[in-house]
Structure formats: C-alpha cells, structure tokens
TORVO-237495 format. One line per 4 residues: number of its first residue (from 1); for each residue x, z, y of C-alpha. Coordinates in steps of 0.5 Angstrom, whole numbers. Each point is the difference from the previous one (the first is absolute). Layout:
N
NUM	X,Z,Y  ... .
***
This chain:
237
1	-6,-46,44  1,5,-6  5,4,-2  2,7,-3 .
5	3,2,7  -4,-3,5  -3,7,2  7,1,4 .
9	-3,-3,6  1,3,7  7,0,4  3,6,-4 .
13	-3,1,-7  6,5,-1  -3,6,-4  -6,-4,-2 .
17	-2,0,-8  -2,-6,-4  -2,-2,-7  4,-5,-3 .
21	5,-2,-6  7,3,1  5,-6,0  5,5,-4 .
25	-5,4,-5  -5,-6,0  -5,6,0  -7,0,4 .
29	2,5,4  -1,3,7  6,-2,5  2,3,7 .
33	3,-3,5  6,4,2  3,-5,5  -2,-6,4 .
37	5,-3,5  -1,-7,4  6,-5,-1  3,-1,7 .
41	0,-7,2  -5,-3,-5  -6,0,4  -3,-7,1 .
45	-3,1,7  -1,-8,1  -6,1,-5  -7,2,1 .
49	-1,6,-2  8,2,0  3,1,-7  4,6,-1 .
53	4,2,-6  1,7,-3  4,3,-5  -4,5,-4 .
57	1,5,-6  -5,3,-5  1,6,-4  -3,0,-7 .
61	-4,7,-2  1,-2,-7  8,-1,-1  2,2,7 .
65	4,-6,2  0,-4,6  -2,-7,1  2,-5,6 .
69	-5,-5,3  1,-5,5  -7,1,4  -2,-6,4 .
73	-6,1,5  -4,-3,6  1,4,6  -5,-1,6 .
77	-4,4,6  -7,1,-1  -4,0,7  -5,6,0 .
81	-1,-1,7  3,-2,7  4,6,0  2,1,-7 .
85	3,-3,-6  2,2,-7  5,-2,-5  -2,-4,-6 .
89	5,-1,-6  -2,-3,-6  4,-1,-6  0,-7,-3 .
93	5,1,-5  5,4,-4  6,-2,-3  4,4,-5 .
97	7,1,1  2,6,-4  0,1,-6  2,-8,-1 .
101	-7,-3,-3  0,-2,-7  -5,-5,-3  -6,3,-3 .
105	-2,1,-7  -6,1,-4  -1,5,-5  2,-2,-7 .
109	-7,1,-3  -2,-7,4  1,-6,-4  7,-3,0 .
113	-2,-7,4  -4,4,5  6,4,1  5,-6,1 .
117	-5,-4,5  0,7,4  7,1,0  1,-7,3 .
121	-4,1,5  3,7,1  7,-4,1  -3,-4,5 .
125	-3,6,4  7,4,-1  3,-6,3  -5,-1,6 .
129	-2,-6,-2  -8,2,1  -3,-7,-1  3,0,-7 .
133	-2,7,-2  -7,-1,2  0,-6,-5  4,4,-5 .
137	-5,6,1  -6,-5,-1  3,-3,-6  0,7,-3 .
141	-7,1,1  -1,-6,-3  4,2,-6  -4,6,-1 .
145	-7,-3,1  2,-5,-6  3,6,-4  -7,4,1 .
149	-4,-6,-3  -4,-2,6  -4,-6,1  -1,-5,6 .
153	1,-7,3  6,3,5  3,6,1  -5,3,5 .
157	-5,0,-6  4,3,-5  2,6,5  -7,1,1 .
161	-2,0,-7  5,6,-1  -6,4,2  -4,-2,-7 .
165	6,2,-4  0,7,3  5,0,6  -2,3,7 .
169	-2,-3,6  6,3,3  4,-4,-5  -4,-7,1 .
173	1,1,8  7,1,-1  2,-6,-4  -5,-4,5 .
177	5,2,5  6,-2,-3  -3,-7,-2  -2,-1,8 .
181	8,2,2  3,-4,-6  -5,-6,2  2,1,8 .
185	7,-1,-2  0,-6,-5  -5,-4,4  0,2,7 .
189	8,3,1  -3,6,3  5,6,0  -3,7,-1 .
193	5,6,2  4,4,-4  -5,6,0  -6,-5,-2 .
197	4,-3,-6  2,7,-2  -8,2,0  -1,-6,-4 .
201	5,3,-5  -3,7,0  -7,-3,-1  3,-3,-7 .
205	4,6,-2  -6,4,1  -4,-5,-4  5,0,-6 .
209	0,8,0  -8,0,-1  0,-6,-5  6,1,-4 .
213	4,6,1  -6,5,0  -3,-3,-6  7,0,-4 .
217	1,8,2  -7,2,-2  1,-4,-7  6,4,-1 .
221	-3,6,1  -6,-1,-4  5,-2,-6  4,6,1 .
225	-6,4,0  -2,-3,-7  7,1,-3  -1,7,2 .
229	-7,1,-3  3,-4,-6  6,5,-1  -5,6,1 .
233	-4,-2,-6  6,-1,-5  0,6,-5  5,5,1 .
237	6,0,-6 .
***
C-alpha cells in the first residue's frame, strides 16, 4: 500500500514527523503527530490479525493547523523466541476526519476536459465510492494522453508513447498505475483502499504540474522578461 503517511507505523507514532500534503493549506510539507489515541470499543479481536482504530492528529509545519485522521491498523504479536514476543502494528488505512474532505481539483492550466473528468473522479473519491473514483481517474489519464497527441491502439500503448513526446518515465509509470486501478475496478470490481485511490489522485496531480503548470509558468516568465527588455530599449522622452 502506498500513502503519504504510511511512515507512521508502530504502536505510538506521537512525536514522529512525516512528509505529505496538508489537508488545510494543500502544501507538500512536514507534519508532526501531536496525539494518538485508541478508540475504546473499536478493536476487532475476531479477526486475524486484530484490527485496531486510533484517532490521530497531525500538525502542519507550514500553516500550523492540525488535521485529524482515523488510523486503521493491524495488531499482532511476533514471536522472537520461546520466551519473547514483540508487538507489531501496521497501518492499513487513514481516513481524513477534519477538515472535512472536499473534492480535489486540478490546476487551471490543465485542459478543461481533463479537469472536468478528473473532478468527477474526485467527487466519487470524496463520497468514498472508490471503485468509481478509480474508473474516473483512469478516464482523466485517457483524456491527458489524448490531448497530448499520443499514438497507439490502446491506452497502454498511448501512455507508453508519452516518452516519445518528452514525458519522464515517472509520469509514464504513474499513468500506467492509474490505468491498472481503473481496469481492476471496471472489469473485476476490485475495491482499493482510500489511501490507494488518494495516491493515484496525487500521481495525476503531480503529472499535471509537470506537463501543464510548470510550462505555463515558464512561458509567463519568459513573456515578462521579453516585455522588460522591450521596455528598456524604448527611447526615453
């Protein structure tokens, strides 16, 4: 499982600092776990391993605001030898409790159709309809590769051909991951976790930053420099 906060494993991650996107300010920042409490009566001891639920608070170093998550973890004893066992707690999911989750949006520099399709996937994710979200995010990737003018007989080939248009291997791999998730949801009704779907959304968000936002910003700066040079060459009155 991939997640921006999966480093918070162990029985008590209070005091640990991790990197991730803050739900308040949306910056990629460092966040510190300021509290971590087991919710009484939520343990599922009839399952193997035991499922435990915690209420966890993370404080963003950028905006200084706190966010609350429900941490779902597996608890089990690991045998070291005949006389010794150690606790093992592994995070299986994080559900955002506060601030209230709102649908994701792509940057305005992305093409309108891409933004609209991504927004539909984001609505499904915010409503915890993760199969539909996976299908929606796959469709957003399909719109991106179509807009970039790729070639190929299917989505797999069109994603791979992005490299011929200058895209990095990281973007190609991210788009293939979104394709896998969407296909699994559509054809096999496979349900991925909230964290896994969130990771797909983050991968698309980062790809849009590289493909659309950064080139638009560089073009804007180049235009500003050209205007400055032109103004400097104007004869003074």
